[in-house]
C-alpha positions as CSV (number, residue, x, y, z in Angstrom):
1,M,-15.0,-74.4,-341.9
2,T,-14.7,-75.6,-345.7
3,S,-11.6,-77.1,-348.2
4,D,-11.1,-77.8,-351.5
5,P,-9.0,-81.1,-351.0
6,E,-7.0,-79.7,-354.3
7,S,-5.7,-76.3,-352.7
8,D,-5.6,-77.0,-349.7
9,V,-7.9,-73.2,-349.4
10,F,-9.7,-73.1,-345.9
11,V,-13.1,-70.8,-346.1
12,F,-14.1,-69.3,-342.4
13,S,-17.9,-69.4,-341.9
14,A,-20.7,-69.0,-339.8
15,S,-20.4,-71.7,-337.7
16,D,-16.7,-71.1,-337.5
17,M,-17.1,-67.9,-335.6
18,E,-19.9,-69.8,-333.2
19,R,-17.0,-72.5,-332.6
20,L,-14.6,-69.6,-332.4
21,E,-17.1,-68.0,-329.4
22,A,-17.8,-70.9,-327.7
23,L,-13.9,-72.1,-327.3
24,E,-14.3,-68.2,-325.9
25,E,-16.6,-68.5,-323.4
26,L,-15.0,-71.9,-322.8
27,Q,-11.5,-70.1,-321.4
28,I,-10.0,-74.0,-321.9
29,I,-7.2,-73.4,-325.3
30,D,-4.0,-72.8,-323.5
31,T,-4.7,-74.1,-320.4
32,G,-2.4,-76.7,-317.8
33,P,-3.5,-80.5,-318.2
34,E,-6.4,-82.0,-315.9
35,P,-6.3,-85.4,-315.2
36,V,-10.2,-86.3,-315.7
37,F,-8.9,-85.1,-319.3
38,D,-6.1,-86.9,-319.5
39,D,-8.1,-90.0,-317.9
40,I,-10.3,-90.2,-321.1
41,V,-7.6,-90.1,-323.5
42,H,-5.7,-93.4,-321.2
43,V,-9.3,-94.8,-321.9
44,A,-9.3,-94.3,-325.4
45,S,-6.6,-95.2,-326.3
46,T,-6.8,-98.6,-324.2
47,V,-10.3,-99.2,-325.3
48,C,-9.3,-98.6,-328.7
49,K,-6.2,-100.2,-328.5
50,A,-4.4,-97.2,-330.4
51,P,-1.0,-96.3,-329.7
52,V,-2.8,-92.2,-330.0
53,A,-5.3,-90.6,-328.5
54,L,-6.0,-86.8,-328.5
55,I,-8.5,-84.4,-327.1
56,S,-8.4,-81.3,-329.6
57,F,-10.4,-78.2,-330.2
58,V,-10.0,-76.2,-333.5
59,Q,-9.6,-72.8,-334.2
60,E,-8.8,-70.8,-336.6
61,E,-5.1,-71.3,-337.9
62,R,-4.7,-74.7,-335.8
63,Q,-5.6,-77.3,-333.1
64,W,-5.0,-77.4,-329.8
65,F,-4.6,-80.7,-328.0
66,K,-6.0,-80.5,-324.4
67,A,-5.2,-84.0,-323.5
68,R,-3.1,-86.4,-325.5
69,V,-2.0,-90.2,-325.4
70,G,1.6,-91.1,-328.0
71,F,1.4,-87.7,-329.7
72,Q,3.8,-85.7,-328.3
73,P,3.2,-81.5,-329.9
74,C,0.6,-80.1,-328.3
75,E,-0.8,-78.2,-331.3
76,T,-0.9,-78.7,-335.1
77,P,-1.3,-76.1,-338.2
78,I,-5.3,-76.3,-339.1
79,D,-4.2,-77.7,-342.1
80,Q,-2.5,-80.6,-340.9
81,S,-5.9,-81.3,-338.6
82,V,-8.0,-84.2,-339.3
83,C,-10.2,-84.0,-336.4
84,R,-12.1,-80.3,-337.9
85,Y,-13.7,-82.7,-341.0
86,S,-14.8,-85.0,-337.7
87,L,-16.9,-81.5,-337.2
88,G,-20.0,-81.8,-339.5
89,C,-20.3,-85.3,-338.5
90,D,-23.4,-86.9,-336.8
91,D,-21.7,-89.8,-336.4
92,L,-18.2,-90.7,-335.4
93,L,-15.6,-90.0,-338.4
94,V,-13.0,-92.8,-339.9
95,I,-11.0,-92.7,-342.1
96,T,-9.6,-96.4,-342.3
97,D,-6.5,-95.2,-344.7
98,L,-6.0,-91.6,-344.4
99,T,-3.1,-92.1,-347.6
100,K,-6.4,-93.3,-349.9
101,D,-8.6,-89.8,-348.8
102,P,-8.0,-87.2,-350.9
103,R,-8.8,-84.9,-347.7
104,T,-5.7,-86.5,-346.2
105,A,-3.4,-88.5,-348.5
106,R,-0.9,-85.1,-348.7
107,N,-0.9,-84.4,-345.4
108,A,2.0,-83.5,-343.1
109,L,1.0,-85.4,-340.6
110,V,0.7,-88.6,-342.4
111,T,3.6,-88.3,-345.5
112,Q,5.7,-87.2,-343.0
113,E,7.0,-88.0,-339.3
114,P,4.7,-89.5,-337.4
115,F,3.2,-91.2,-340.6
116,I,-0.2,-91.0,-339.2
117,R,-2.6,-93.7,-341.3
118,F,-5.5,-94.4,-339.8
119,Y,-8.1,-91.9,-337.7
120,A,-11.3,-92.3,-335.8
121,G,-12.6,-89.3,-334.2
122,A,-16.4,-88.1,-332.2
123,R,-17.3,-84.6,-332.4
124,L,-17.3,-82.7,-328.8
125,I,-20.7,-80.9,-330.0
126,L,-22.1,-78.6,-326.5
127,S,-26.1,-78.6,-326.0
128,D,-26.8,-75.3,-328.2
129,G,-25.3,-78.2,-331.1
130,V,-22.1,-76.1,-331.5
131,A,-19.0,-78.0,-332.2
132,V,-16.0,-77.2,-330.6
133,G,-13.5,-80.5,-331.7
134,A,-12.9,-84.1,-331.0
135,V,-11.6,-86.9,-328.9
136,C,-10.0,-89.5,-331.4
137,V,-7.8,-91.8,-332.0
138,I,-4.5,-92.7,-334.5
139,D,-2.9,-95.9,-335.7
140,H,0.5,-95.7,-337.4
141,V,-0.7,-98.3,-339.7
142,P,-4.4,-98.7,-342.1
143,R,-6.9,-100.4,-340.3
144,P,-9.7,-101.9,-342.5
145,E,-11.6,-103.1,-340.7
146,G,-11.9,-99.4,-338.5
147,L,-13.4,-99.6,-334.8
148,T,-15.6,-102.3,-333.5
149,Q,-18.6,-101.7,-332.3
150,E,-18.3,-101.5,-328.9
151,Q,-14.4,-99.6,-329.5
152,R,-17.4,-96.7,-331.0
153,S,-19.4,-96.7,-328.6
154,V,-16.8,-96.2,-326.1
155,L,-15.8,-93.1,-328.2
156,K,-19.1,-91.5,-328.2
157,A,-19.4,-92.0,-324.8
158,L,-16.2,-90.4,-324.2
159,A,-16.4,-87.5,-326.3
160,G,-20.1,-86.8,-324.4
161,Q,-17.6,-86.9,-320.5
162,V,-16.0,-84.6,-322.4
163,C,-18.5,-82.3,-322.8
164,A,-19.9,-82.8,-319.7
165,H,-17.2,-81.1,-318.4
166,L,-17.2,-78.2,-320.9
167,E,-20.8,-77.6,-319.9
168,L,-20.0,-77.7,-316.6
169,R,-17.2,-75.5,-317.0
170,R,-19.2,-73.0,-319.3
171,T,-21.8,-72.5,-316.3
172,V,-19.1,-72.0,-313.8
173,N,-17.8,-69.6,-316.3
174,R,-21.7,-68.3,-316.1
175,Q,-22.2,-67.8,-312.8
176,R,-19.6,-65.8,-312.4
177,E,-21.2,-64.0,-314.1
178,V,-23.9,-63.9,-312.1
179,I,-21.8,-63.2,-308.9
180,E,-20.6,-59.6,-310.7
181,R,-24.4,-58.7,-311.0
182,Q,-25.2,-59.5,-307.6
183,K,-22.5,-57.3,-306.3
184,Q,-24.1,-54.6,-308.1
185,I,-27.8,-55.3,-307.1
186,N,-26.0,-55.0,-303.7
187,E,-24.0,-51.8,-303.9
188,M,-27.4,-50.1,-304.9
189,M,-29.3,-52.1,-301.8
190,R,-27.1,-50.1,-299.8
191,D,-27.1,-46.9,-301.9
192,G,-31.5,-46.6,-300.7
193,V,-34.5,-49.5,-301.7
194,R,-36.8,-47.1,-302.8
195,T,-34.7,-46.3,-305.1
196,A,-33.2,-49.1,-306.5
197,L,-36.8,-50.2,-306.3
198,T,-37.4,-48.8,-309.9
199,A,-34.4,-50.7,-311.9
200,Q,-34.6,-53.4,-309.7
201,E,-37.3,-54.1,-311.6
202,A,-36.7,-53.8,-314.6
203,G,-33.3,-56.4,-314.1
204,H,-35.9,-59.4,-313.0
205,I,-36.6,-58.9,-309.5
206,G,-39.2,-58.1,-307.8
207,T,-40.6,-55.7,-305.0
208,F,-42.6,-55.4,-302.6
209,E,-43.9,-53.1,-299.2
210,L,-44.8,-55.0,-296.2
211,D,-46.8,-53.0,-293.9
212,I,-46.2,-54.5,-290.4
213,I,-49.3,-53.5,-288.8
214,T,-51.6,-54.9,-290.8
215,G,-49.8,-57.6,-292.7
216,K,-50.9,-56.3,-296.4
217,I,-48.5,-55.8,-298.4
218,K,-48.0,-54.7,-301.6
219,V,-46.2,-56.4,-304.5
220,S,-44.8,-55.3,-307.8
221,A,-45.3,-57.3,-311.5
222,E,-42.2,-58.6,-311.7
223,F,-42.8,-60.5,-308.1
224,C,-46.2,-61.3,-309.0
225,R,-44.5,-62.8,-312.0
226,I,-41.5,-65.3,-309.5
227,F,-44.1,-65.7,-306.9
228,D,-46.9,-67.6,-310.2
229,V,-49.7,-65.2,-308.3
230,P,-51.9,-63.2,-310.2
231,Q,-51.5,-59.6,-310.6
232,T,-53.9,-57.4,-308.3
233,G,-51.1,-55.8,-306.6
234,Q,-52.0,-56.0,-302.7
235,Y,-52.1,-59.5,-301.0
236,H,-51.9,-60.4,-297.5
237,A,-48.1,-61.5,-296.2
238,R,-50.0,-65.4,-295.6
239,D,-50.7,-65.6,-298.6
240,F,-46.9,-66.1,-299.8
241,E,-46.2,-67.7,-296.5
242,R,-48.4,-70.6,-297.8
243,M,-46.2,-70.9,-300.8
244,L,-43.5,-72.0,-299.2
245,H,-41.3,-75.5,-299.0
246,P,-42.2,-77.2,-296.1
247,D,-38.3,-78.0,-295.2
248,D,-38.1,-74.4,-294.5
249,R,-40.9,-73.1,-292.9
250,G,-39.9,-71.1,-290.2
251,Q,-36.9,-69.9,-291.8
252,E,-38.2,-67.1,-293.9
253,S,-41.6,-65.7,-292.2
254,S,-43.2,-62.0,-291.9
255,E,-44.9,-63.7,-289.1
256,S,-41.4,-63.5,-287.0
257,T,-40.3,-60.4,-289.0
258,R,-43.2,-58.1,-287.5
259,K,-42.0,-59.7,-283.5
260,N,-38.2,-58.5,-283.6
261,G,-38.4,-56.1,-286.1
262,T,-34.8,-56.6,-287.2
263,A,-34.9,-57.3,-290.8
264,V,-32.9,-60.0,-292.8
265,M,-30.8,-58.2,-295.6
266,A,-30.4,-62.0,-297.2
267,V,-32.7,-65.1,-297.2
268,Q,-32.8,-68.2,-299.1
269,Y,-35.7,-70.3,-299.5
270,R,-37.6,-72.8,-301.6
271,I,-41.5,-71.7,-302.6
272,V,-43.6,-74.2,-304.9
273,T,-46.0,-72.2,-307.3
274,P,-48.9,-73.8,-308.8
275,T,-47.9,-74.5,-312.7
276,R,-43.6,-73.8,-312.3
277,G,-42.7,-76.2,-309.0
278,I,-40.6,-75.5,-307.3
279,R,-38.7,-72.0,-307.1
280,W,-35.2,-70.9,-304.8
281,I,-35.9,-66.8,-304.0
282,S,-33.1,-64.8,-302.9
283,R,-35.1,-61.8,-300.3
284,K,-33.2,-59.0,-299.7
285,A,-35.4,-56.2,-297.2
286,T,-34.7,-53.4,-294.3
287,F,-36.4,-51.4,-292.5
288,E,-38.6,-47.9,-292.4
289,R,-39.3,-46.8,-289.3
290,D,-42.0,-43.7,-287.4
291,E,-40.1,-40.8,-286.0
292,E,-40.1,-42.7,-282.4
293,G,-37.5,-45.7,-284.2
294,N,-40.5,-48.4,-284.6
295,P,-40.8,-50.6,-287.2
296,V,-43.5,-50.4,-290.0
297,K,-42.9,-50.6,-292.7
298,L,-40.6,-53.6,-294.3
299,L,-39.2,-52.9,-298.4
300,G,-37.3,-55.1,-300.0
301,T,-36.7,-57.3,-303.7
302,V,-37.4,-60.6,-304.1
303,Q,-35.2,-62.6,-307.1
304,D,-35.9,-65.6,-308.9
305,I,-32.4,-68.0,-308.4
306,T,-33.5,-70.8,-309.5
307,V,-31.0,-71.0,-312.4
308,Q,-28.1,-70.1,-310.0
309,K,-29.3,-72.5,-307.3
310,R,-29.6,-75.7,-309.7
311,A,-26.3,-74.4,-311.4
312,T,-24.3,-74.6,-308.3
313,E,-26.4,-77.8,-307.2
314,R,-25.3,-79.5,-310.7
315,I,-21.7,-78.0,-310.0
316,K,-21.5,-80.5,-306.6
317,V,-23.5,-83.4,-308.0
318,L,-21.2,-83.4,-310.8
319,L,-17.8,-83.1,-308.6
320,E,-19.6,-85.9,-306.5
321,L,-20.9,-87.9,-309.1
322,G,-17.3,-88.7,-310.7
323,D,-15.5,-89.0,-307.0
324,R,-18.5,-92.3,-306.5
325,L,-17.8,-93.7,-309.8
326,R,-14.2,-93.9,-309.8
327,D,-14.6,-96.0,-306.7
328,L,-17.1,-98.3,-308.0
329,T,-16.3,-102.1,-309.5
330,N,-19.8,-102.9,-310.8
331,V,-22.5,-101.7,-313.2
332,E,-26.0,-101.5,-310.4
333,D,-23.9,-99.7,-308.1
334,I,-23.0,-97.4,-310.7
335,A,-26.5,-96.9,-311.7
336,F,-28.3,-97.0,-308.1
337,T,-25.3,-93.8,-307.4
338,A,-26.2,-91.6,-311.0
339,A,-29.8,-92.1,-310.6
340,E,-29.5,-91.0,-306.1
341,L,-27.8,-88.5,-307.4
342,M,-29.9,-87.1,-310.3
343,A,-32.8,-86.6,-308.5
344,R,-31.1,-85.1,-305.6
345,A,-29.6,-82.3,-308.3
346,L,-33.1,-82.4,-309.9
347,D,-35.6,-82.9,-306.6
348,A,-37.3,-85.4,-307.6
349,T,-39.7,-87.3,-305.5
350,R,-38.2,-91.0,-307.2
351,A,-34.7,-92.8,-308.5
352,G,-33.4,-95.4,-309.3
353,F,-32.5,-98.3,-312.3
354,G,-34.0,-100.8,-314.0
355,V,-33.0,-104.1,-315.6
356,V,-34.0,-104.2,-319.0
357,D,-35.2,-107.0,-321.2
358,P,-35.0,-105.8,-324.5
359,A,-36.4,-108.6,-326.5
360,Q,-39.3,-108.5,-324.3
361,E,-39.2,-104.8,-323.5
362,T,-39.5,-105.6,-320.0
363,V,-37.9,-103.4,-317.1
364,I,-37.4,-105.2,-313.4
365,L,-37.5,-102.0,-310.8
366,Q,-35.1,-102.2,-308.4
367,P,-35.2,-100.9,-304.5
368,E,-34.9,-96.7,-305.3
369,W,-34.5,-93.8,-303.5
370,R,-37.6,-92.1,-303.0
371,A,-39.2,-88.6,-301.1
372,P,-40.3,-89.1,-298.3
373,G,-43.8,-89.8,-298.1
374,V,-43.5,-91.5,-301.7
375,S,-44.3,-95.1,-302.6
376,S,-42.0,-97.2,-304.4
377,V,-42.5,-99.1,-308.0
378,A,-40.1,-101.8,-307.4
379,G,-40.5,-104.5,-309.2
380,K,-42.2,-105.9,-313.2
381,H,-43.2,-103.2,-315.7
382,Y,-44.0,-103.6,-319.1
383,F,-42.3,-100.1,-321.0
384,R,-45.6,-100.5,-323.5
385,D,-48.5,-99.6,-320.1
386,Y,-47.0,-96.4,-320.2
387,G,-46.3,-95.1,-324.1
388,S,-43.8,-95.2,-326.4
389,Y,-40.9,-94.2,-325.5
390,I,-39.3,-97.7,-325.0
391,D,-38.5,-96.7,-328.9
392,D,-36.1,-93.7,-327.8
393,L,-34.5,-95.9,-325.3
394,K,-33.6,-98.7,-328.1
395,A,-32.6,-95.6,-330.2
396,G,-29.9,-94.8,-327.4
397,M,-31.4,-91.4,-326.2
398,S,-32.2,-89.9,-323.4
399,V,-36.3,-89.7,-322.8
400,V,-37.7,-86.4,-320.3
401,I,-40.9,-86.3,-320.4
402,S,-42.0,-82.9,-318.8
403,D,-45.5,-83.8,-318.3
404,V,-47.0,-87.0,-319.6
405,M,-50.2,-85.6,-320.6
406,T,-49.4,-83.6,-322.8
407,D,-46.3,-85.6,-324.2
408,P,-47.6,-87.6,-327.5
409,R,-44.9,-90.2,-326.0
410,T,-47.2,-91.1,-322.8
411,T,-50.5,-88.7,-323.4
412,D,-53.0,-91.8,-324.2
413,K,-51.4,-93.7,-321.2
414,A,-51.2,-90.8,-318.5
415,D,-53.7,-92.7,-316.1
416,A,-51.2,-94.9,-315.7
417,L,-48.5,-92.8,-314.7
418,I,-50.6,-90.4,-312.6
419,S,-51.7,-93.5,-310.5
420,L,-47.8,-94.6,-309.8
421,G,-47.4,-90.7,-309.1
422,I,-45.1,-89.8,-311.9
423,R,-46.0,-86.8,-313.7
424,Q,-42.7,-86.1,-314.8
425,L,-40.2,-88.7,-316.0
426,V,-36.6,-88.6,-317.4
427,N,-35.3,-91.7,-318.7
428,V,-31.5,-92.7,-319.5
429,P,-30.2,-95.7,-321.5
430,I,-27.5,-97.7,-320.5
431,F,-25.9,-100.0,-322.6
432,D,-23.1,-102.9,-321.7
433,Q,-21.2,-104.4,-324.3
434,G,-23.6,-103.2,-327.0
435,K,-26.6,-103.9,-325.4
436,F,-29.8,-101.9,-323.6
437,A,-29.2,-103.5,-320.4
438,L,-30.1,-101.1,-318.0
439,V,-32.3,-97.9,-317.3
440,V,-31.5,-95.3,-314.7
441,F,-35.5,-93.4,-314.0
442,V,-36.1,-90.0,-312.4
443,H,-39.6,-89.0,-311.5
444,H,-41.3,-86.1,-310.3
445,S,-45.3,-86.1,-309.1
446,D,-45.9,-82.8,-309.9
447,L,-45.1,-80.3,-312.5
448,F,-41.4,-79.2,-313.0
449,E,-39.4,-76.9,-315.0
450,W,-37.2,-78.1,-317.0
451,M,-34.6,-75.5,-318.6
452,E,-31.6,-76.1,-321.6
453,D,-29.4,-76.4,-319.2
454,D,-30.8,-79.3,-317.1
455,L,-31.6,-81.5,-320.2
456,A,-27.2,-81.1,-320.7
457,F,-27.0,-82.2,-317.1
458,V,-29.3,-85.2,-317.8
459,R,-27.4,-86.3,-320.9
460,S,-24.4,-85.4,-319.3
461,F,-24.7,-87.6,-316.5
462,G,-25.8,-90.9,-319.2
463,D,-22.5,-89.8,-321.0
464,R,-21.2,-89.6,-317.7
465,I,-22.6,-93.5,-316.8
466,Q,-21.0,-94.9,-320.3
467,S,-17.9,-93.9,-319.6
468,A,-17.5,-95.0,-316.0
469,I,-19.2,-98.8,-317.6
470,G,-16.4,-98.2,-320.2
471,R,-13.6,-98.0,-317.6
472,L,-15.4,-100.8,-316.2
473,R,-14.9,-103.1,-319.3
474,A,-11.6,-101.6,-320.4
475,E,-9.8,-102.7,-317.2
476,A,-11.7,-106.1,-316.9
477,E,-10.3,-106.7,-320.2
478,Q,-6.7,-105.0,-319.7
479,N,-7.1,-107.8,-316.1
480,L,-7.7,-110.6,-318.2
481,L,-5.2,-109.8,-321.0
482,N,-2.3,-109.0,-318.3
483,R,-3.5,-112.5,-316.8
484,E,-3.1,-114.2,-320.1
485,I,0.3,-112.7,-320.1
486,G,1.7,-113.9,-317.1
487,H,-0.2,-117.3,-317.5
488,R,2.3,-117.0,-320.6
489,L,5.1,-115.4,-319.8
490,K,5.4,-118.2,-317.2
491,N,5.2,-121.0,-319.4
492,A,8.2,-119.3,-321.1
493,F,10.6,-119.3,-318.5
494,A,9.5,-122.1,-318.1
495,M,10.4,-124.1,-320.9
496,V,13.9,-121.9,-321.2
497,Q,14.7,-123.4,-318.0
498,A,14.0,-126.5,-319.0
499,L,15.6,-125.9,-322.3
500,A,18.7,-125.0,-320.4
501,K,18.9,-128.0,-318.5
502,Q,18.7,-130.4,-320.7
503,T,21.0,-128.8,-322.9
504,L,23.9,-127.6,-320.5
505,R,23.5,-131.3,-319.1
506,P,26.5,-132.4,-319.7
507,V,28.7,-128.9,-319.1
508,Q,30.9,-130.2,-315.5
509,E,31.1,-126.5,-315.0
510,R,27.9,-126.6,-312.7
511,G,28.5,-122.8,-311.5
512,A,27.8,-120.7,-314.7
513,V,24.3,-122.9,-315.5
514,L,23.3,-122.6,-311.5
515,N,24.3,-118.5,-312.3
516,F,22.0,-118.8,-315.4
517,E,19.1,-120.4,-313.2
518,Q,19.3,-117.4,-311.3
519,R,19.8,-114.8,-313.2
520,L,15.9,-115.9,-315.3
521,Q,14.4,-116.4,-312.0
522,A,15.4,-113.2,-311.1
523,L,14.0,-111.9,-314.7
524,S,10.7,-113.9,-313.6
525,S,10.5,-112.7,-310.0
526,A,10.5,-109.0,-312.0
527,H,8.5,-109.8,-314.0
528,D,6.0,-111.7,-311.2
529,I,6.1,-108.1,-309.8
530,L,5.2,-105.8,-312.9
531,L,2.3,-108.4,-313.3
532,G,0.7,-107.8,-310.0
533,N,0.6,-103.7,-310.9
534,N,-1.0,-104.5,-314.4
535,W,2.9,-104.1,-316.6
536,A,2.9,-100.1,-314.7
537,S,5.3,-100.0,-312.8
538,A,7.0,-102.0,-309.7
539,D,7.9,-100.0,-306.3
540,V,12.5,-100.4,-306.1
541,R,11.8,-101.6,-302.2
542,T,9.2,-104.9,-303.1
543,A,12.2,-105.7,-306.2
544,L,14.6,-105.3,-304.2
545,M,12.7,-107.8,-301.2
546,R,12.2,-110.2,-304.5
547,V,16.0,-110.6,-304.9
548,V,17.2,-110.8,-301.2
549,D,14.8,-113.5,-300.4
550,T,14.8,-115.5,-303.5
551,L,18.5,-115.9,-301.8
552,G,17.6,-115.7,-298.3
553,M,19.9,-113.4,-297.4
554,K,17.0,-111.2,-296.1
555,E,18.3,-111.0,-292.5
556,Q,21.5,-109.7,-293.2
557,V,20.3,-106.8,-295.3
558,D,19.3,-103.2,-294.1
559,I,16.9,-101.3,-296.5
560,E,16.9,-97.5,-296.6
561,G,14.9,-95.1,-298.7
562,E,10.9,-93.6,-299.7
563,D,8.7,-95.2,-302.3
564,I,9.4,-94.9,-306.0
565,S,8.4,-96.6,-308.3
566,V,9.7,-97.3,-311.9
567,N,8.9,-98.4,-315.2
568,P,9.3,-101.9,-316.6
569,K,12.2,-101.0,-318.5
570,G,13.8,-99.9,-315.4
571,A,11.9,-102.7,-313.1
572,L,14.0,-105.3,-315.1
573,S,17.0,-103.6,-314.7
574,L,17.4,-102.8,-311.1
575,S,16.6,-106.6,-310.7
576,L,19.4,-108.4,-312.2
577,L,21.9,-105.3,-311.1
578,L,20.3,-106.1,-307.7
579,H,20.6,-109.8,-308.5
580,E,24.4,-109.9,-309.9
581,L,25.0,-107.6,-306.3
582,T,23.5,-109.9,-304.0
583,T,25.3,-113.4,-305.9
584,N,28.5,-111.7,-305.2
585,A,28.0,-111.1,-301.8
586,V,27.2,-114.3,-301.4
587,K,30.2,-115.7,-303.2
588,Y,32.8,-113.7,-302.6
589,G,31.3,-110.6,-300.5
590,S,29.6,-109.4,-297.1
591,L,27.4,-111.7,-297.4
592,S,29.6,-115.3,-297.5
593,S,30.1,-114.1,-293.8
594,V,27.5,-114.4,-291.2
595,H,28.4,-111.2,-289.4
596,G,28.1,-109.5,-292.8
597,R,25.5,-106.6,-293.4
598,V,24.8,-105.1,-296.9
599,L,23.1,-101.6,-296.5
600,V,21.3,-100.8,-299.3
601,S,19.9,-97.2,-299.8
602,W,18.4,-95.1,-302.7
603,E,17.6,-91.2,-302.7
604,V,15.9,-88.8,-305.4
605,Q,17.9,-85.7,-306.5
606,G,17.3,-82.1,-307.8
607,D,14.6,-80.9,-309.2
608,R,11.4,-82.0,-310.5
609,E,12.6,-81.8,-314.3
610,N,16.3,-82.9,-313.6
611,A,15.4,-85.6,-310.7
612,V,18.5,-88.0,-311.0
613,F,17.8,-91.4,-308.7
614,R,21.3,-92.5,-306.3
615,L,21.6,-96.2,-305.3
616,I,24.1,-97.2,-303.0
617,W,25.1,-100.8,-302.2
618,R,27.9,-100.5,-299.3
619,E,28.9,-103.9,-298.0
620,T,30.8,-103.7,-293.7
621,G,31.1,-107.2,-292.0
622,G,32.8,-109.1,-294.8
623,P,36.6,-110.2,-296.2
624,A,38.8,-107.6,-297.8
625,V,37.7,-107.1,-301.6
626,L,40.3,-107.4,-304.4
627,Q,39.7,-105.2,-308.4
628,P,38.7,-108.8,-310.1
629,Q,41.3,-109.2,-312.7
630,S,39.4,-110.2,-315.5
631,K,35.0,-109.0,-316.3
632,G,32.5,-111.7,-316.6
633,F,29.3,-111.7,-317.7
634,G,27.5,-109.4,-313.9
635,S,30.8,-107.7,-313.9
636,R,30.0,-106.3,-317.4
637,L,26.1,-106.1,-316.2
638,I,27.0,-104.0,-313.3
639,S,29.0,-101.6,-314.9
640,M,26.6,-100.8,-317.4
641,G,24.7,-99.4,-314.8
642,L,20.7,-99.0,-314.5
643,L,18.9,-98.9,-317.9
644,G,22.2,-99.2,-319.4
645,T,22.8,-95.7,-318.8
646,G,26.4,-96.3,-317.6
647,G,26.3,-93.7,-313.9
648,V,28.4,-96.4,-312.4
649,S,31.2,-95.9,-309.3
650,T,32.9,-98.6,-307.8
651,R,34.8,-98.9,-304.9
652,Y,37.0,-102.0,-303.7
653,L,37.4,-101.6,-299.8
654,D,38.8,-103.3,-296.5
655,Q,35.6,-103.6,-295.7
656,G,34.3,-104.4,-298.9
657,L,32.4,-103.6,-301.8
658,E,30.5,-100.1,-302.2
659,V,28.4,-99.2,-305.7
660,E,26.9,-96.2,-306.1
661,M,24.6,-95.7,-309.5
662,T,22.8,-92.6,-310.6
663,A,20.4,-92.6,-314.0
664,S,17.9,-90.1,-314.6
665,L,14.5,-90.6,-312.5
666,V,13.1,-89.0,-315.8
667,Q,13.8,-92.6,-317.3
668,L,13.2,-94.4,-315.0
669,Q,10.0,-93.7,-314.9
670,Q,8.5,-92.8,-317.9
671,V,6.0,-94.8,-320.0
672,S,6.9,-95.1,-323.3
């Protein structure tokens, strides 16, 4: 899709057709929110310190946002899309001032609300080279400095993580098609094996006919191709049983089939082929019997289901990777976990990670995961002793070498690799703060047939690792920032309190001074709660207990209510209101008596969209209360209610004061 900045006329191209076809295959447009995509835009916004972050997919007439932060519409017309310009960029598209770029100067989003001024986007490009959209961050002010190198790296890594999820979605969709095709094959089997054999042969399904008595087996050309053997037409069943993977021997045995006389209609097992490595086989069979009912032949089909099996395992591994990375808190654990899971998905013999010194071009390999009988390669190694692929790693590219004997990067050093039991290798570089710090490795001791989806899988692993490290880095920076904010706030509160004491020292009425100091303390306490939760939210129960503990009234206050969190603004409002109510109860109400009590309860009423937070303060056992003739600051604060939105009912009863406050739960919890 190209356009003339002067005319805004868009020309539809072949690449646009490929993009629309890819989006159709992904089946992602107009789908609901998904936490994994929401997390990505939140990380992008935090790391890049931008108020707006989007995952955008570009269609013919619009751009649609799968996830968004700080931006209200879920889509915009294509003429308002900045992301469309990133589709053809190999690197990030960064526009430091949108009003000065001819492509965007007249964009309605730039010249009108919301008046965006800065844009940085990393394109979403699938494994087949089709760009479908972008992960972008936006600011409302120009940013001449653009993004830091670390922010650029994280934004690209996040785009890679989105692409990994898209590839996973595409794999699942394709697998559904395979399942449907398999159902059709099963129906053919039920209609009669002999009739179906010829048709199945054309569908990459091999056929065989096993003589139960002699053990001789006639096989088709497709059968030979699947088992990677010459097409001589006839073998003995033992020839193929020898190819069984050691872990699957006994599960698939012609000898046991002959003895038992029963056919296993559906068996899946692995074989080790001469040149294609480990393959997954699905076998279906039925018996042909003589007139007396004795089995004489076994007729069946075999199909290579390696692609489907690997796809299923990749899905499981990617899901498990996401779950496990979420709980890890250091880079080394992330690297080892990724290596172990990658080895499982790729049937590897060895996997782990190493600490890299890029200047010396050395790596110290840590104790690794190994298959039984495989030796360790832990220790210090020089990259150049094993080939020239260190250059690709330094450039940030994952290295996949399908055969060290023939790859030009390792041919001259193949003997050194073979001596370590490495016929194939995968290396994924990990950059920490812009520096090549670690490498994740996966080794195969024998040949392993690589598929395009396997390569995409390796790339997605690298992207997810970088994304997880970016998350750790962002969380560390956020924690550091919160600690600094907390330190400065405490200093500010202490300074205000000291200035107040000095300024108000001549005041004779000490009650007003004490009230001011206590309110300041309540505000400080609320900020402490928020800092403990990274300024994200505060629990209603915790805020209330801080207030009653500060005034020493914990034993006379009863609390009833479910666990509910409120946003920072709601936490500050709630803390000040509870402080005023508690202070008044101590001075004039039930808490002025040793027998008095206060019940504080809250609940949520209504459905999710219209939910109302309802809080009740009920005093008993104290002196009768009278409505005050005039309102002080505390009374006016209470009458304003939660968030200053009103919704307050106050009753002065013989048994004590009763206050009911209501507010929209959305307003109390929504993060602005």
